[in-house]
C-alpha positions as CSV (number, residue, x, y, z in Angstrom):
1,X,-36.5,4.0,-13.5
2,X,-36.4,0.6,-11.7
3,X,-32.7,-0.2,-11.3
4,X,-33.2,-3.9,-11.4
5,X,-35.6,-4.2,-14.3
6,X,-33.4,-5.8,-16.9
7,X,-35.6,-4.7,-19.8
8,X,-35.2,-1.0,-18.8
9,X,-31.8,-1.2,-17.1
10,X,-29.5,1.8,-17.8
11,X,-25.9,1.0,-17.0
12,X,-24.8,4.6,-16.9
13,X,-27.5,5.6,-14.4
14,X,-26.7,2.6,-12.3
15,X,-23.0,3.4,-12.4
16,X,-23.7,7.0,-11.3
17,X,-25.6,5.6,-8.3
18,X,-22.7,3.3,-7.4
19,X,-20.2,6.2,-7.7
20,X,-22.2,8.3,-5.3
21,X,-22.3,5.5,-2.7
22,X,-19.8,6.1,0.1
23,X,-16.8,3.9,-0.6
24,X,-15.2,4.5,2.8
25,X,-11.8,3.0,2.3
26,X,-11.1,4.5,-1.1
27,X,-12.7,7.8,-0.2
28,X,-10.5,8.2,2.9
29,X,-7.5,7.4,0.9
30,X,-8.5,10.0,-1.7
31,X,-9.2,12.6,0.9
32,X,-5.9,12.0,2.6
33,X,-4.0,13.1,-0.6
34,X,-2.1,9.8,-0.6
35,X,-4.0,8.7,-3.7
36,X,-4.7,11.3,-6.4
37,X,-6.8,10.8,-9.4
38,X,-5.2,11.2,-12.9
39,X,-8.1,10.9,-15.4
40,X,-5.9,12.1,-18.3
41,X,-4.1,8.8,-18.6
42,X,-7.3,7.0,-19.7
43,X,-7.3,9.0,-22.9
44,X,-3.7,8.0,-23.6
45,X,-4.4,4.2,-23.6
46,X,-5.8,3.9,-27.2
47,X,-2.7,5.7,-28.5
48,X,-0.3,3.1,-27.1
49,X,0.1,-0.5,-28.1
50,X,-2.4,-2.8,-26.6
51,X,-4.5,-0.3,-24.9
52,X,-3.7,-1.7,-21.5
53,X,-0.2,-0.3,-20.7
54,X,1.2,3.2,-21.0
55,X,4.7,4.5,-20.5
56,X,4.7,8.0,-19.0
57,X,7.8,10.2,-18.8
58,X,8.8,11.8,-15.5
59,X,11.1,14.8,-15.8
60,X,14.2,14.7,-13.6
61,X,15.2,17.9,-11.8
62,X,17.7,20.0,-13.7
63,X,21.3,19.8,-12.4
64,X,24.9,20.3,-13.2
65,X,27.7,22.3,-11.6
66,X,27.6,26.1,-12.1
67,X,30.8,27.6,-13.6
68,X,32.6,30.7,-12.4
69,X,31.2,33.8,-14.2
70,X,34.3,35.9,-14.6
71,X,34.2,37.0,-18.2
72,X,36.7,34.4,-19.2
73,X,35.2,31.0,-18.4
74,X,32.9,29.3,-21.0
75,X,29.4,28.5,-19.7
76,X,28.7,24.8,-20.0
77,X,25.2,23.3,-20.6
78,X,23.4,20.3,-19.2
79,X,20.4,18.3,-20.4
80,X,17.6,17.0,-18.2
81,X,17.1,13.2,-17.8
82,X,13.7,11.6,-18.2
83,X,12.6,8.6,-16.3
84,X,10.0,6.3,-17.9
85,X,7.3,4.9,-15.7
86,X,5.2,2.0,-17.0
87,X,1.5,1.9,-15.8
88,X,-0.6,-1.3,-16.2
89,X,-4.4,-1.4,-16.4
90,X,-5.9,-3.8,-13.9
91,X,-9.2,-5.3,-15.2
92,X,-11.7,-7.0,-12.9
93,X,-15.2,-8.4,-13.5
94,X,-17.9,-10.2,-11.6
95,X,-21.6,-11.1,-11.8
96,X,-24.4,-11.9,-9.4
97,X,-27.2,-14.3,-10.4
98,X,-30.5,-14.7,-8.4
99,X,-33.4,-17.0,-9.1
100,X,-36.7,-15.1,-9.9
101,X,-38.4,-17.8,-7.8
102,X,-36.5,-16.6,-4.7
103,X,-38.2,-13.2,-5.0
104,X,-41.6,-14.9,-5.7
105,X,-41.6,-16.8,-2.4
106,X,-40.0,-14.1,-0.2
107,X,-40.9,-10.8,-1.7
108,X,-37.3,-9.8,-1.4
109,X,-34.9,-8.7,-4.2
110,X,-31.7,-10.6,-3.6
111,X,-29.6,-8.8,-6.3
112,X,-27.1,-6.4,-4.7
113,X,-28.0,-2.7,-4.3
114,X,-25.7,0.1,-5.3
115,X,-24.2,0.5,-1.8
116,X,-23.3,-3.1,-1.7
117,X,-21.7,-2.9,-5.2
118,X,-19.7,0.1,-4.2
119,X,-18.4,-1.6,-1.0
120,X,-17.6,-4.8,-3.1
121,X,-15.4,-2.8,-5.6
122,X,-13.9,-0.9,-2.7
123,X,-12.6,-4.2,-1.3
124,X,-11.4,-5.3,-4.8
125,X,-9.5,-2.1,-5.2
126,X,-7.9,-2.5,-1.8
127,X,-6.7,-6.0,-2.7
128,X,-5.2,-4.5,-5.8
129,X,-3.4,-1.8,-3.7
130,X,-2.1,-4.3,-1.2
131,X,-0.8,-6.6,-3.9
132,X,0.9,-3.7,-5.5
133,X,2.5,-2.6,-2.3
134,X,3.7,-6.2,-1.6
135,X,5.2,-6.3,-5.1
136,X,7.2,-3.1,-4.8
137,X,8.6,-4.1,-1.4
138,X,9.6,-7.5,-3.0
139,X,11.8,-5.9,-5.7
140,X,15.3,-7.1,-6.2
141,X,18.4,-5.5,-7.8
142,X,20.7,-2.9,-6.4
143,X,18.8,0.2,-7.2
144,X,15.4,-1.3,-6.3
145,X,16.8,-2.6,-3.0
146,X,17.9,0.9,-2.1
147,X,14.2,1.7,-2.0
148,X,13.1,-1.5,-0.3
149,X,15.7,-1.3,2.5
150,X,15.6,2.5,2.8
151,X,11.8,2.6,3.1
152,X,11.4,-0.3,5.5
153,X,11.6,0.3,9.2
154,X,11.6,-3.1,10.9
155,X,11.7,-3.3,14.7
156,X,10.0,-6.7,14.9
157,X,13.2,-8.4,15.9
158,X,14.2,-6.0,18.6
159,X,13.5,-5.9,22.3
160,X,11.2,-2.9,22.0
161,X,9.2,-4.3,19.1
162,X,5.8,-2.6,19.5
163,X,4.6,0.6,17.7
164,X,5.6,3.3,20.1
165,X,5.9,7.0,20.6
166,X,8.8,7.5,18.2
167,X,8.1,4.6,15.7
168,X,6.3,6.5,13.0
169,X,8.5,9.6,13.1
170,X,11.7,7.5,12.9
171,X,10.3,5.3,10.1
172,X,9.3,8.2,7.9
173,X,12.6,10.0,8.5
174,X,14.5,6.9,7.5
175,X,12.5,6.9,4.2
176,X,12.5,10.5,3.1
177,X,14.9,12.4,5.5
178,X,14.1,16.1,5.6
179,X,11.2,15.5,3.2
180,X,9.3,13.4,5.7
181,X,6.6,16.0,6.0
182,X,5.3,14.7,2.6
183,X,3.8,11.7,4.4
184,X,0.1,12.2,5.2
185,X,-1.4,8.7,6.0
186,X,-0.7,5.6,8.0
187,X,-2.8,2.4,7.5
188,X,-2.5,-0.1,10.3
189,X,-3.9,-3.3,11.7
190,X,-6.4,-3.0,14.6
191,X,-4.0,-4.9,16.8
192,X,-1.4,-2.1,16.2
193,X,-3.9,0.7,16.5
194,X,-5.3,-0.7,19.8
195,X,-1.8,-0.7,21.3
196,X,-1.2,2.8,20.0
197,X,-4.6,4.0,21.5
198,X,-3.8,2.4,24.8
199,X,-0.5,4.3,24.9
200,X,-2.6,7.5,24.2
201,X,-0.6,8.2,21.0
202,X,-3.7,8.3,18.7
203,X,-6.3,11.0,18.7
204,X,-9.8,11.1,17.4
205,X,-10.5,13.5,14.6
206,X,-13.3,15.9,15.6
207,X,-16.0,17.9,14.0
208,X,-18.5,20.5,15.1
209,X,-22.1,20.0,14.3
210,X,-24.7,22.6,13.4
211,X,-25.4,23.3,17.1
212,X,-21.8,24.0,17.8
213,X,-21.3,20.7,19.6
214,X,-17.9,19.1,19.1
215,X,-18.0,15.3,18.5
216,X,-15.5,12.6,17.8
217,X,-15.3,11.0,14.4
218,X,-14.4,7.3,13.8
219,X,-11.2,8.5,12.3
220,X,-7.9,8.9,14.0
221,X,-4.6,10.8,13.7
222,X,-1.2,9.9,14.8
223,X,1.7,12.4,14.8
224,X,-0.5,14.8,12.8
225,X,-1.2,12.2,10.1
226,X,-4.5,10.5,9.2
227,X,-4.6,6.9,10.6
228,X,-6.8,4.3,9.0
229,X,-7.4,1.0,10.8
230,X,-7.9,-2.0,8.6
231,X,-7.3,-5.7,9.4
232,X,-6.5,-6.4,5.7
233,X,-3.0,-5.1,6.5
234,X,-0.3,-7.8,6.1
235,X,0.5,-10.1,9.0
236,X,3.2,-12.7,9.3
237,X,3.7,-15.5,11.9
238,X,7.2,-15.7,13.2
239,X,8.9,-18.3,15.4
240,X,10.7,-17.8,18.7
241,X,14.2,-16.4,18.6
242,X,16.9,-14.5,20.5
243,X,17.6,-11.0,19.4
244,X,20.5,-8.6,20.2
245,X,19.8,-6.2,23.1
246,X,21.5,-3.8,25.4
247,X,22.2,-4.3,29.1
248,X,19.3,-1.9,29.9
249,X,16.6,-3.9,28.1
250,X,14.2,-5.8,30.2
251,X,15.1,-9.5,30.4
252,X,18.5,-9.0,28.9
253,X,21.0,-11.9,29.2
254,X,24.7,-11.6,28.8
255,X,26.3,-14.1,26.4
256,X,29.2,-16.0,28.0
257,X,31.6,-18.7,26.7
258,X,30.3,-22.2,26.4
259,X,32.9,-23.3,29.0
260,X,31.6,-20.8,31.6
261,X,29.1,-21.4,34.3
262,X,26.3,-18.9,33.6
263,X,25.4,-16.7,36.5
264,X,22.2,-14.7,37.0
265,X,21.2,-12.9,33.8
266,X,23.8,-14.9,31.7
267,X,23.5,-17.5,29.0
268,X,26.0,-19.7,27.2
269,X,26.7,-18.9,23.6
270,X,25.6,-22.3,22.5
271,X,22.2,-21.7,24.1
272,X,21.4,-18.6,22.1
273,X,19.4,-20.5,19.6
274,X,17.6,-20.0,17.4
275,X,19.0,-16.5,16.8
276,X,17.1,-13.9,14.8
277,X,17.6,-14.0,11.1
278,X,20.8,-12.2,10.1
279,X,22.1,-12.1,13.7
280,X,25.3,-14.0,14.7
281,X,25.7,-13.8,18.5
282,X,29.1,-13.5,20.1
283,X,30.5,-13.6,23.6
284,X,29.8,-10.3,25.4
285,X,26.6,-9.6,23.6
286,X,23.3,-9.0,25.4
287,X,20.3,-10.9,24.1
288,X,16.6,-11.0,24.8
289,X,14.3,-14.0,24.0
290,X,11.3,-13.2,21.9
291,X,8.5,-15.8,21.8
292,X,6.7,-16.8,18.6
293,X,4.2,-14.1,17.5
294,X,2.8,-12.1,14.7
295,X,4.6,-9.3,12.8
296,X,2.3,-6.5,11.6
297,X,3.0,-4.2,8.6
298,X,1.8,-0.6,8.7
299,X,2.0,1.2,5.4
300,X,2.7,5.0,5.4
301,X,1.8,7.0,2.3
302,X,2.5,10.5,1.3
303,X,0.8,13.1,-0.9
304,X,0.4,11.8,-4.4
305,X,2.2,8.5,-3.5
306,X,-0.2,6.5,-5.7
307,X,-1.9,7.8,-8.9
308,X,-5.3,6.4,-9.7
309,X,-7.0,6.3,-13.1
310,X,-10.5,4.9,-13.8
311,X,-10.0,3.7,-17.4
312,X,-13.6,2.6,-17.8
313,X,-15.1,-0.4,-19.6
314,X,-17.5,-0.6,-22.6
315,X,-20.2,-1.9,-20.2
316,X,-19.3,-1.3,-16.6
317,X,-22.8,-2.5,-15.6
318,X,-25.3,-4.6,-17.5
319,X,-28.1,-7.1,-16.8
320,X,-29.4,-10.2,-18.5
321,X,-32.2,-12.6,-18.0
322,X,-32.5,-16.4,-18.7
323,X,-36.2,-17.2,-18.5
324,X,-35.6,-21.0,-18.8
325,X,-32.9,-21.8,-16.4
326,X,-34.2,-22.7,-12.9
327,X,-37.5,-21.2,-13.9
328,X,-36.0,-17.8,-14.6
329,X,-32.8,-16.1,-13.5
330,X,-31.6,-12.5,-13.5
331,X,-27.9,-11.6,-13.6
332,X,-26.2,-8.3,-12.8
333,X,-22.8,-8.0,-14.4
334,X,-20.0,-5.6,-13.4
335,X,-16.7,-4.8,-15.0
336,X,-13.9,-2.3,-14.3
337,X,-10.5,-1.3,-15.6
338,X,-8.3,0.9,-13.3
339,X,-4.7,1.9,-12.9
340,X,-3.1,2.2,-9.4
341,X,0.4,3.4,-10.1
342,X,3.0,4.1,-7.3
343,X,4.6,7.3,-8.4
344,X,8.2,6.7,-9.4
345,X,7.9,3.0,-9.7
346,X,7.3,1.2,-13.0
347,X,5.4,-2.0,-13.9
348,X,7.9,-3.7,-16.2
349,X,5.8,-6.1,-18.3
350,X,3.7,-4.5,-21.1
351,X,2.8,-7.9,-22.5
352,X,0.4,-8.7,-19.6
353,X,-3.2,-7.8,-20.6
354,X,-4.4,-7.5,-17.0
355,X,-2.2,-8.6,-14.1
356,X,-3.6,-10.8,-11.4
357,X,-3.1,-9.9,-7.8
358,X,-0.4,-12.6,-7.7
359,X,1.4,-10.9,-10.6
360,X,1.1,-7.5,-9.0
361,X,2.6,-9.0,-5.8
362,X,5.6,-10.4,-7.7
363,X,8.7,-8.2,-7.1
364,X,10.3,-9.0,-10.5
365,X,7.4,-7.3,-12.3
366,X,8.4,-3.9,-10.8
367,X,11.4,-1.6,-10.9
368,X,12.2,2.0,-10.0
369,X,11.4,4.2,-13.0
370,X,14.6,4.9,-14.9
371,X,16.0,6.5,-18.0
372,X,16.3,3.2,-19.9
373,X,19.7,4.1,-21.1
374,X,22.1,1.3,-22.0
375,X,25.0,0.8,-19.6
376,X,24.2,2.9,-16.5
377,X,20.6,4.2,-16.6
378,X,19.7,6.9,-14.1
379,X,17.0,6.0,-11.6
380,X,14.2,8.1,-10.1
381,X,15.5,9.1,-6.6
382,X,13.9,6.8,-4.0
383,X,14.0,9.6,-1.5
384,X,11.3,11.2,-3.5
385,X,9.0,8.2,-3.3
386,X,6.6,8.8,-0.4
387,X,5.8,5.2,0.4
388,X,7.1,3.3,3.5
389,X,6.4,0.4,5.6
390,X,6.9,-0.2,9.3
391,X,7.0,-3.8,10.8
392,X,6.2,-4.3,14.4
393,X,4.9,-7.0,16.8
394,X,2.0,-4.9,18.0
């Protein structure tokens, strides 16, 4: 069946071809275990109001203090808490129109092929994921900030501000403590990965071909975890500043009184400006000057950190023809509805039909899943959420 013959176009067949095309970014995320598919949630959508938002319960672990079993003490009972997690469907659509005349004069078909469509939606999905991650790390409120602060390892305003030998291990321990082995994947900017490679901290994954020859893959591992390199990772330009240091740091200056005459490796207190955000220098401190630069965010995800559901659309792929316009045009249409839900974190607003990337990136639209009890609700433990970010200058 000709895939681009509008009269005979079969959207299901075309969709099957697209699904089989290698979506490299999504597939590597899926294979890492960081994103797991949950198709069962698609069936729940028609049963909940609107068909675009579902609230899924998460069972809390059982607890309570055990009593003494001595034949005289009554046994007490406890009930399990339930956290409610809201999941929002993200709908996206696009179309591609080409003039029939373009094909007449070139002999080429300019409509996108299945491989190109797969790569396009791969990029759209990644934008959704990045907006979601930005949103959850922009949350406010005491319980939400426990997650944001606890799962952020920021060394960008320190003397040793590049991704180093201990950076990943320290960052994931800060987030999950003794559960840090749950992390399986790091996604970093090429500037960061190049520095890590130059320090020989990153290794190529290998495979053995049919002839028994071992070859390097274009995939990497760091500290035993899959590392993906992608320049879509967030960057932020920062201005020059002084940061607190120790006497052993290269370029360290001791802060002395404004009335003093600075000696070698000393600086007057009034000259320590601008100071890094949140840092108030005092006499006796040691500081290092950091020039303006770029801060890079590396995301670290654990097994099952994000649950993915393809909710489907009535017509995921379709074609139409307009024989009059421009002498004849053919359009390929594409639509998708998907859920990307960080496990343990809830999208709050059920009245949004389909959130834009800007709405996904807004912290006030997210909160840690909780019991929704009046007064003092119980929140899903952030130490069980295998999502972290590391901020460095390279």
